[in-house]
C-alpha positions as CSV (number, residue, x, y, z in Angstrom):
1,M,142.4,35.6,134.7
2,D,142.3,34.7,138.4
3,I,145.2,35.8,140.5
4,R,146.0,33.7,143.6
5,I,147.7,35.4,146.6
6,S,149.8,33.2,148.7
7,E,152.1,33.2,151.8
8,D,153.7,29.9,150.9
9,R,157.4,30.3,150.6
10,N,157.8,27.4,148.2
11,I,158.9,29.7,145.3
12,N,161.5,28.7,142.7
13,K,164.5,31.0,142.7
14,D,164.5,31.3,138.9
15,S,160.9,32.6,139.0
16,I,161.9,35.3,141.5
17,V,164.9,36.3,139.4
18,D,162.7,36.5,136.2
19,L,160.2,38.7,138.0
20,Y,162.9,41.1,139.2
21,R,164.6,41.2,135.8
22,A,161.3,42.0,134.1
23,N,161.0,45.0,136.4
24,G,164.6,46.1,135.9
25,W,165.6,45.6,139.5
26,S,169.3,45.2,140.1
27,A,168.7,42.7,143.0
28,A,168.3,40.2,140.2
29,D,172.1,40.4,139.6
30,K,172.5,38.8,143.1
31,P,170.1,35.8,142.7
32,D,171.4,33.8,145.7
33,L,171.3,36.8,148.1
34,L,168.0,37.9,146.8
35,Y,166.5,34.5,147.3
36,K,167.9,34.2,150.8
37,A,166.7,37.7,151.7
38,L,163.1,37.0,150.6
39,M,163.0,33.6,152.2
40,N,164.2,35.1,155.5
41,S,161.8,38.0,155.5
42,H,159.3,38.4,158.4
43,A,156.5,38.1,155.8
44,L,156.5,37.1,152.2
45,V,153.4,37.4,149.9
46,S,153.4,36.2,146.3
47,A,150.8,36.6,143.5
48,W,150.3,33.8,140.9
49,A,148.6,33.6,137.5
50,D,148.2,29.8,137.2
51,D,151.8,28.6,137.9
52,R,153.5,31.9,136.9
53,L,154.9,34.2,139.6
54,V,153.5,37.7,138.7
55,G,154.0,39.6,142.0
56,I,155.9,39.5,145.3
57,G,156.2,41.7,148.4
58,N,158.1,41.2,151.6
59,A,158.4,42.7,155.0
60,I,161.1,43.1,157.6
61,S,159.9,43.6,161.1
62,D,160.7,43.5,164.8
63,G,157.4,41.7,165.1
64,Y,155.7,44.2,167.4
65,L,156.0,47.9,166.6
66,M,157.8,48.5,163.3
67,V,157.6,47.0,159.8
68,Y,159.6,47.9,156.7
69,Y,158.5,46.9,153.2
70,P,161.6,46.7,151.1
71,H,160.1,45.1,148.0
72,L,156.8,45.1,146.2
73,L,156.8,44.4,142.5
74,V,154.3,43.1,139.9
75,H,155.3,41.9,136.5
76,P,154.9,44.6,133.9
77,D,152.4,42.5,132.0
78,Y,150.1,42.3,135.0
79,Q,150.4,45.9,136.4
80,G,147.3,47.9,136.8
81,Q,145.1,44.9,137.7
82,G,145.0,45.4,141.5
83,I,147.7,42.8,142.3
84,G,149.9,45.2,144.3
85,Q,146.8,46.2,146.2
86,Q,146.1,42.6,147.0
87,I,149.6,42.0,148.2
88,M,149.4,45.1,150.5
89,D,146.0,44.0,151.8
90,K,147.6,40.7,152.8
91,M,150.4,42.5,154.5
92,Q,147.9,44.6,156.4
93,E,146.4,41.4,157.9
94,H,149.7,41.1,159.7
95,Y,150.8,44.7,160.3
96,A,147.8,47.0,160.4
97,D,148.1,47.7,164.1
98,F,151.8,48.3,164.1
99,H,153.1,51.7,165.4
100,M,155.1,52.3,162.2
101,Q,155.0,51.0,158.7
102,M,157.7,52.2,156.5
103,L,158.9,52.0,152.9
104,T,160.9,53.9,150.3
105,A,159.2,54.7,147.0
106,D,160.1,56.5,143.8
107,G,158.7,57.1,140.4
108,K,155.3,55.7,139.6
109,A,155.4,53.7,142.9
110,I,154.7,56.9,144.9
111,D,151.2,57.3,143.5
112,F,150.5,53.6,144.2
113,Y,151.6,53.8,147.8
114,K,149.6,57.0,148.4
115,K,146.5,55.1,147.1
116,V,147.1,52.3,149.6
117,G,147.4,54.8,152.5
118,F,151.0,55.8,152.8
119,E,152.1,59.4,153.1
120,R,155.4,61.3,153.2
121,A,157.0,60.8,156.6
122,G,157.0,64.4,157.9
123,Q,160.2,66.2,157.1
124,T,162.3,63.1,156.8
125,E,164.8,62.6,154.0
126,P,165.4,59.2,152.5
127,M,169.0,58.2,152.9
128,W,170.9,55.1,151.9
129,I,174.1,53.4,150.8
130,Y,172.9,51.7,147.6
131,Q,174.8,49.4,145.2
132,G,172.0,49.4,142.5
133,G,171.7,51.8,139.6
134,E,168.0,51.9,138.8
135,H,166.9,54.7,141.1
């Protein structure tokens, strides 16, 4: 099956929520805020199998030096097929020369991000105020 990578923001909110629910992400419990957050991201990349949303990633950035990748997820039925790598490759078209690229990863995502070039940020400790429960 061919996967199409897109930067078009014409994405149905229900498709986004379905993808987040399939991955067990608590952001799906706030569909209106999730949709607004993604649509207002500095960059938004989606992956499609025909007309089905199977992956999405976004970036928040100052546009010059720093970018943060808050979300990158691929539908469980499509994981392990290089879709996440394609989304990150598209992000690198925008941000490869930035001074700092940041993200927070846990679980299986850590190995994925190491494969695409990320490493632990020195002696930093991840910190947050978080209202979700899946981490």
